[in-house]
C-alpha atoms as one frame of an Amber mdcrd trajectory, in Angstrom:
protein
 112.850 102.960  96.554 110.018 100.443  97.058 108.573 100.087 100.570 107.349
  96.647 101.663 105.051  96.621 104.690 104.809  93.028 105.856 106.749  90.287
 107.593 109.271  87.784 106.285 107.466  85.189 108.431 104.728  85.442 105.780
 105.530  83.436 102.648 103.814  85.887 100.309 105.788  88.867 101.628 108.979
  86.815 101.438 108.277  85.991  97.777 107.664  89.660  96.919 110.957  90.671
  98.544 112.796  87.839  96.799 111.345  88.793  93.426 112.261  92.459  93.875
 115.804  91.448  94.756 115.990  89.119  91.765 114.787  91.868  89.446 117.314
  94.317  90.867 114.657  96.680  92.215 115.760  98.319  95.507 113.377  98.056
  98.467 113.118  98.553 102.195 111.177  96.215 104.482 109.017  97.732 107.202
 108.565  94.628 109.349 105.035  94.761 110.731 105.995  92.164 113.334 108.214
  94.875 114.889 106.232  98.003 114.049 106.027 100.558 115.603 108.303  99.722
 118.541 111.493  99.208 116.496 110.944 102.131 114.116 111.187 105.884 114.247
 108.682 107.737 112.089 107.752 111.354 111.492 105.262 112.645 108.959 102.748
 115.430 108.515 100.304 116.487 105.852 100.739 119.483 103.580  98.694 120.754
 100.665 100.843 118.577  98.417 100.371 115.448 100.544 102.293 113.757 103.363
 105.915 114.660 104.061 108.348 112.996 106.456 110.408 109.861 106.922 110.633
 106.304 108.255 113.811 105.034 109.910 115.388 102.063 111.665 118.806 101.697
 113.219 120.106 100.716 109.757 118.322 102.987 107.271 116.203 106.073 106.771
 113.685 106.535 103.959 112.127 109.878 103.061 108.514 109.613 101.959 109.170
 111.470  98.708 111.754 108.801  97.790 109.168 106.001  97.871 108.321 104.877
  94.330 105.855 102.128  95.232 104.399 100.311  98.257 103.321  96.720  98.856
 101.348  96.315 102.100 100.304  92.995 103.600  99.052  93.480 107.137  99.297
  90.605 109.590  96.605  89.421 111.936  97.215  90.096 115.643  97.835  86.389
 116.247 100.854  86.505 113.910 102.642  89.326 115.714 104.965  88.739 118.679
 104.334  90.275 122.056 106.586  93.324 122.672 108.637  92.829 125.866 107.591
  94.762 128.924 104.008  95.438 127.796 100.729  93.970 128.935  98.726  92.313
 126.098  96.103  95.075 126.116  98.790  97.773 125.934 100.582  95.934 123.128
  97.318  95.644 121.175  96.671  99.363 121.606 100.222 100.204 120.495  99.867
  98.057 117.371  96.440  99.517 116.592  97.816 103.058 116.789 100.760 102.123
 114.579  98.587 100.395 111.979  96.114 103.295 111.900  98.850 105.835 111.296
 100.462 103.683 108.603  97.226 102.984 106.700  96.392 106.692 106.751  99.813
 107.454 105.308  99.512 104.821 102.561  96.114 106.163 101.575  97.607 109.539
 100.610 100.985 108.660  99.092 101.214 109.673  95.436 103.080 106.538  94.345
 101.409 103.192  93.472 100.204 101.451  96.657  99.256  97.767  96.639  96.730
  98.177  98.105  95.213 101.215  99.771  92.873 100.462 102.638  89.734 102.030
 101.158  89.139  99.532  98.385  89.944  96.576 100.576  87.403  97.372 103.274
  84.533  96.020 101.174  85.873  92.502 101.792  85.051  92.882 105.493  81.426
  92.291 104.508  80.885  89.619 101.864  77.188  90.509 101.375  78.099  94.158
 100.776  80.825  93.185  98.351  78.450  90.805  96.564  76.119  93.727  95.992
  78.927  95.796  94.493  80.059  92.901  92.270  76.544  92.576  90.922  76.305
  96.307  90.284  79.595  96.106  88.402  77.935  93.806  85.887  79.150  90.363
  86.991  76.723  87.579  87.912  76.535  86.369  91.504  74.733  83.268  92.815
  71.435  83.666  94.682  72.496  84.681  98.189  70.872  84.771 101.616  72.279
  86.196 104.848  70.205  85.166 107.839  70.140  83.983 111.427  66.631  82.554
 110.954  66.688  78.727 110.662  63.326  78.716 108.887  64.606  81.135 106.236
  67.693  78.967 105.712  65.517  75.855 105.277  63.284  77.648 102.780  66.322
  78.852 100.802  67.674  75.308 100.670  64.312  73.952  99.546  64.190  76.534
  96.741  67.701  75.935  95.392  68.325  72.261  96.173  72.076  72.441  96.732
  73.364  75.229  98.984  76.762  76.162 100.439  77.470  78.322 103.494  80.335
  80.559 104.538  81.090  83.426 106.904  79.496  86.771 106.116  82.578  88.662
 107.308  86.098  88.916 105.977  87.218  86.186 108.398  88.365  83.153 106.406
  86.056  80.164 106.639  85.856  76.772 104.938  83.055  76.711 102.363  80.843
  73.632 102.805  77.587  72.216 101.460  74.523  72.325 103.696  73.795  68.683
 104.537  72.190  66.588 107.277  74.831  67.570 109.855  74.213  71.262 109.200
  70.422  70.844 109.313  70.808  69.231 112.728  72.606  72.345 113.985  70.523
  75.029 112.283  69.038  76.254 115.566  72.543  77.503 116.464  72.198  79.962
 113.590  70.170  82.187 115.940  73.431  83.063 117.693  74.911  84.700 114.586
  74.103  85.056 110.885  75.772  83.097 108.107  75.816  83.576 104.359  74.148
  80.946 102.186  74.468  80.687  98.412  73.021  78.442  95.771  75.678  75.904
  94.800  77.171  76.571  91.359  78.499  73.443  89.576  81.637  73.597  87.455
  85.272  74.639  87.832  86.632  77.315  90.148  88.670  80.032  88.453  90.973
  82.346  90.427  91.825  85.548  88.584  94.727  87.744  89.683  94.735  91.256
  88.254  98.063  93.087  88.518  97.717  96.601  87.173  96.526  96.000  83.600
  97.633  92.351  83.501  95.411  89.332  84.126  96.443  85.842  85.284  93.638
  83.280  85.399  93.869  79.797  86.934  91.313  77.013  86.518  91.043  74.591
  89.443  89.747  71.064  89.022  88.724  69.480  92.313  85.890  67.416  93.754
  86.073  69.493  96.933  83.574  72.299  97.501  86.436  74.445  98.852  89.518
  73.425  96.883  91.802  75.299  99.293  91.077  72.597 101.879  90.708  69.613
  99.538  93.390  67.724 101.491  91.191  67.745 104.605  88.720  65.553 102.710
  91.370  63.321 101.179  90.840  65.023  97.799  93.156  66.815  95.402  93.142
  70.049  93.412  94.742  70.456  89.994  95.569  73.986  88.850  96.318  75.147
  85.320  96.576  78.533  83.589  93.569  79.427  81.456  92.692  82.220  79.038
  89.491  84.094  79.859  87.032  85.353  77.257  88.064  88.956  76.433  84.822
  90.414  77.805  85.264  88.595  81.128  88.914  89.631  81.381  87.853  93.233
  80.834  85.130  92.818  83.463  87.643  91.565  86.027  89.948  94.509  85.328
  86.987  96.857  85.575  86.006  95.349  88.912  89.528  95.760  90.319  89.604
  99.362  89.051  86.206 100.063  90.610  87.539  98.946  93.993  90.769 100.957
  93.466  92.832  97.760  93.725  96.103  97.588  91.814  96.357  93.925  92.796
  93.303  91.727  93.359  92.310  88.077  93.601  88.883  87.498  92.071  87.058
  84.208  92.671  84.893  82.925  89.822  83.060  79.702  88.956  82.577  78.507
  85.388  79.521  76.322  84.878  79.454  73.390  82.416  77.464  75.682  80.087
  80.283  78.263  80.090  78.529  80.833  82.317  80.661  82.619  84.915  79.673
  83.642  88.446  81.724  85.847  90.768  81.944  85.186  94.508  84.307  87.795
  95.950  87.273  90.107  95.431  90.288  89.594  97.691  92.259  92.835  98.199
  95.337  91.060  99.577  95.514  87.753  97.735  97.806  84.964  98.878  99.006
  84.289  95.346 102.004  82.137  96.329  99.959  78.914  96.020  98.823  79.723
  92.483 102.238  80.844  91.253 103.934  77.710  92.584 101.335  75.426  91.031
 101.163  77.052  87.584 104.430  78.937  87.090 102.527  82.104  86.193 104.802
  85.158  86.739 102.435  86.926  89.135 105.192  88.077  91.499 107.264  89.379
  88.588 104.297  91.403  87.311 103.805  92.763  90.829 107.487  93.703  91.097
 107.325  95.521  87.752 104.188  97.366  88.861 105.854  98.499  92.088 108.993
  99.537  90.221 107.001 101.586  87.744 108.081  99.581  84.686 104.527  98.314
  84.098 101.522 100.436  83.193  99.093 100.968  86.038  95.442 101.977  85.806
  94.380 105.444  86.960  92.942 105.727  90.437  89.181 105.425  90.435  86.455
 106.424  92.811  85.525 103.326  94.807  82.292 101.763  93.590  79.347 102.246
  95.936  75.911 100.627  95.732  74.264 103.643  94.123  76.989 104.360  91.582
  76.745 103.681  87.896  78.279 100.557  86.411  81.830 101.063  85.158  82.559
 100.658  81.466  83.541  96.996  81.154  83.853  96.975  77.372
């Protein structure tokens, strides 16, 4: 039995459930919008790993019956307020529930998409950039600073510069222009990440186990995800990566212990590739709808156990050796 930890209010989770049903793979949904208050759980750790069960009013699932897990945690703003609880108490209840669930998923023997350890690197983009570079992929020149003078000097050195959040909080990537220079003194209140602008086409790579789905995006927007806000468009099409780059993307996902990853690349007009970040919980619905690539089917097969999965790897740390990307 496959366990889905998510919410049907989320389009990505809904697609995964729909694909599992279409493939005939049985699953149970642990609705994070109602967890833990509407669930009964009991588990403990033994020398062989966690033992116990999860139950609702309609079903009970023993942990040893779980064959695969897909977890997509919601932000607090997407979860309804439990009746009868103050907001602070509800937040504490949810935090306790999420902590217990992530600890459980970390130690289950079955495939888990994805365990929390590998995904934590995305909470710090500068840290993840360092790991990407150590894994053998090129990254643009990068500066993290709250010093306006340092930001001006970086811009003067590289000519065109973009900025984004340094954390895992989603932000719109923009060029540094006159409006941003006028507000640079506000940078003292909190650091931002600056990178040299890389011309060319964005490429989103989804790795699912040992499979790779690459999408080239053509758009005049700096951040194609928000092209519509600038009155621009984005055209997506499947693309085949050079074998060495495909192997490098798989190696990077393995190094982070991610069975499913969204890797953001940029291909320059000269054919050079740069890597920006690795998303441990990619919202792949947009790419599948635009290109018809069977990403959700590959994910369903991985969770069912009908697709080969890579062995678990020690998570890459800054001092570790580069993985074999050949």
